[in-house]
Each structure stands twice: as C-alpha cells, then as structure tokens.
C-alpha positions, 0 to 999 in steps of 0.5 A: 852839757847839763844834766836834767834834773827831775822834779821833786816829789810833793812829799820830799817838799813837805818834808822840806819844811822840817828840820833835817836831823828830825826827818832823820831821827823819824825815819830811824824809828820807822825803819826800825819799827819795820824790822821789828815787824819783819823779825817777828814775823820771821820768828813765827814763820819759823815757828809754823815750819818747826811745827810742820816737820815735828807733825810730819815726822809725828805722822811719818813715824807712826805711819812706818810703825803701823805699815812695817813688814 
C-alpha cells in the first residue's frame, strides 16, 4: 500500500531553485529576527507590568495612609 504524497506548495517550489544552504541561512536570519522582536516585546511588556505594580503599590500606600484610623 503506497502512502499518498501531498502536493507541494508553490512557495516551496519557488525556493527549490536556490541552493539549500542559502535557504537555510535565510531562514536562520529570519528566525533570529523574529526571536529578537519577540524578546523586545517581552522586555517592554515586563517594563509596563513593573510600572503598573509600582503605581498600584504607591496608590495603595497613599490610600492606606490617608484612610488610617
């Protein structure tokens, strides 16, 4: 019994004319750039969360100081 082979993608067909090492190098560069962008987004997201925690803590401290009994 033979296993059916899915039709190849036109994108992969267009890459078939390039050397395999060149495709691998380009994909490595693209993957590194995507990881770098995600790391930057994560860093700024963490800075934002730290700012929220500090602002919330300061507001809670002021509120508790003003409403002490």
